[in-house]
C-alpha positions in Angstrom: -20.4 -4.1 -19.2 -19.4 -3.2 -16.1 -15.6 -2.9 -15.0 -14.8 -4.2 -11.8 -11.8 -3.7 -9.4 -11.0 -4.9 -6.3 -9.4 -3.0 -3.6 -7.1 -4.2 -0.9 -5.9 -1.8 1.8 -6.9 1.1 -0.5 -4.8 -0.5 -3.9 -6.1 -2.2 -6.9 -5.9 -5.9 -6.2 -7.7 -7.2 -9.0 -9.8 -6.1 -11.9 -12.5 -8.3 -14.4 -15.2 -7.3 -16.7 -18.5 -8.4 -16.4 -20.9 -8.5 -19.5 -24.4 -8.5 -19.9 -25.9 -10.4 -23.0 -29.4 -10.9 -23.8 -29.7 -14.1 -25.6 -32.3 -16.1 -28.2 -31.7 -19.6 -27.3 -32.8 -21.1 -24.1 -35.9 -18.8 -24.0 -33.7 -15.7 -24.3 -31.3 -16.4 -21.5 -29.7 -13.7 -20.3 -25.4 -15.1 -19.8 -23.2 -13.0 -18.0 -19.6 -13.1 -19.3 -16.6 -12.5 -17.5 -13.4 -11.9 -19.1 -9.9 -10.4 -18.2 -9.6 -11.3 -14.6 -6.5 -10.2 -13.6 -4.9 -10.4 -10.0 -2.0 -8.4 -8.8 1.2 -11.2 -8.7 2.0 -10.6 -5.1 -1.3 -11.0 -4.0 -2.5 -14.5 -5.8 -3.0 -17.3 -4.1 -4.6 -15.1 -1.3 -8.5 -15.3 -1.8 -8.5 -11.9 -4.0 -9.5 -13.8 -6.8 -12.4 -15.7 -5.1 -13.5 -13.3 -3.6 -13.9 -11.5 -7.1 -15.3 -14.2 -8.6 -17.7 -15.0 -6.2 -19.0 -11.3 -5.9 -19.5 -11.2 -9.7 -21.3 -14.3 -9.7 -23.2 -13.0 -7.0 -24.1 -10.1 -9.3 -25.1 -11.9 -12.2 -27.5 -13.5 -10.3 -29.1 -10.6 -9.1 -29.4 -8.8 -12.8 -31.1 -12.0 -13.9 -28.8 -13.8 -15.6 -29.2 -18.0 -16.4 -25.7 -18.4 -16.8 -22.3 -17.2 -16.4 -19.3 -18.2 -18.8 -16.0 -17.2 -19.3 -12.7 -18.3 -21.3 -9.4 -18.8 -21.1 -6.6 -19.5 -22.8 -6.2 -23.5 -23.3 -2.3 -23.2 -21.9 -3.6 -21.5 -18.2 -3.7 -24.6 -16.3 -3.9 -23.1 -13.0 -6.6 -21.1 -14.2 -8.5 -23.7 -15.4 -8.3 -25.3 -11.4 -9.1 -22.2 -10.2 -12.3 -21.9 -12.0 -12.9 -25.4 -11.7 -12.6 -24.9 -7.9 -15.4 -21.9 -8.5 -18.0 -24.5 -10.2 -17.6 -23.8 -14.0 -16.8 -26.4 -16.5 -15.3 -26.5 -19.9 -18.1 -26.9 -22.1 -17.2 -25.9 -25.7 -14.1 -25.4 -27.9 -13.8 -21.4 -28.5 -13.1 -20.3 -32.0 -11.6 -16.5 -32.6 -10.3 -14.9 -35.4 -8.1 -11.9 -34.9 -8.1 -8.8 -37.2 
């Protein structure tokens, strides 16, 4: 697990978590999972999130991951457009169980 913190002018501007998961399917493909992407509200739309995501995608490649994935609440339409612009595609139906 890696915690990413994007800085602007010495202050936290964005955060995310990048987790590497070895897998059994697809010939033991390692997956990089992105979670908890947050950009400070006053900085949204200025490219901060794009820079952070591109850096994490590159890190996943460096670590040998064959796939990078994330989940997003289905109500967050703007976030879905953002991820699509970075090359992510909706591919699965997610399920969860909260305890």
